[in-house]
C-alpha angles and dihedrals in degrees: 000000000000105000092191092067096050121105117245119274110265122238092249094045129089139194089215117089093177113008091178087072087073095054115115093239096049111122109205116225088236128036105196117209093015097079095110094049092048090049091050093049092048091049090052093060098034093098089067086075088065094047093258128120115260130212121293113231140204109200114196139179142107124300119283101019100113106270097128095039092049093052093044090051092051092047092048093051091044094052090054093057101038144046092230122125112250122197132180120190126178108213092199090067094029103038101157131066091244092053091048092052092044090053092050089048089053091052088050090046090237116158110243118210108223093234097042115133124231090257092052091051091048090048091055090050093050091045089056098042095040112165094337117122116265129203112188132176123200105196122197086017091168087067093061112115094211140022104213095098089059091055090048093049092050092048102038104039101076100190108033154133117209122199124194122193120201139162088216118083092199096053096116090063089064094058125101111261091240090058095044092052091053096040099050088178125195111222121228110190117202111214125215118269118254121236092258092048092051088050090054092047092051092051092046093052090046088059092055096047109032139048117259114277091016092123133054115226094240090057094050090047090054092051091050092047094051093043091051090051088051092042091219130117091195088061089053091051092048090049093050090052097046094045090051090052091048090053091051090050087057090047087238120158091208130050106233135193089259089061090052089050091052090049091051089060089062102043125078111256 
């Protein structure tokens, strides 16, 4: 397609077919090149369907390579086919045991008295979950300021699978021995994406978010190249979004390499 012969983009028109596909919490229907990790995570919690505890997991790898999205996808699919309770808690935003228990109470829609102690909150959670299977993910676990809630989860949830996500491969060594002996976590290490894989991911996400033929190949290649250098899919998604907005500002019907270059000036390298 010859972009130079196209009429300018109208004020009511957009290059984005589904801008939500570029949100940070968007879980794509397919996660190319993470099929084996997703299968392994799903297998680890599959016994919960039979009322038996599954494997506990420590999922490691650098930022922006699909750890959180893979776990959330597995948990979402699992919740649709089971009656188990499924919880996801980010320990960066909920770093203390009290905040962890309050977040789980919120997900269970349990009223939380302002002066309730940690033990009271935990008691309300256990009262609600009872003997039902529980799958819980503690993301950014290395950002937690204390470890007591892990001990409580391991002790109080009777039929469970606990998943920890960390950027640090040596995180288990920092745990109290009493927690480690109960956790007995299997580690799943997420590797970095290759250059070709990053290229495929960028093109796949473009399909979800933009109309067909909205990007020139050179521009997509540049996004993939910069994202591979960064080693971060979130960076790629941010760059796709900003470059698309730059193209719309220019009333261009195609996102070009020059729009990616402009976007790069605004994102943190």
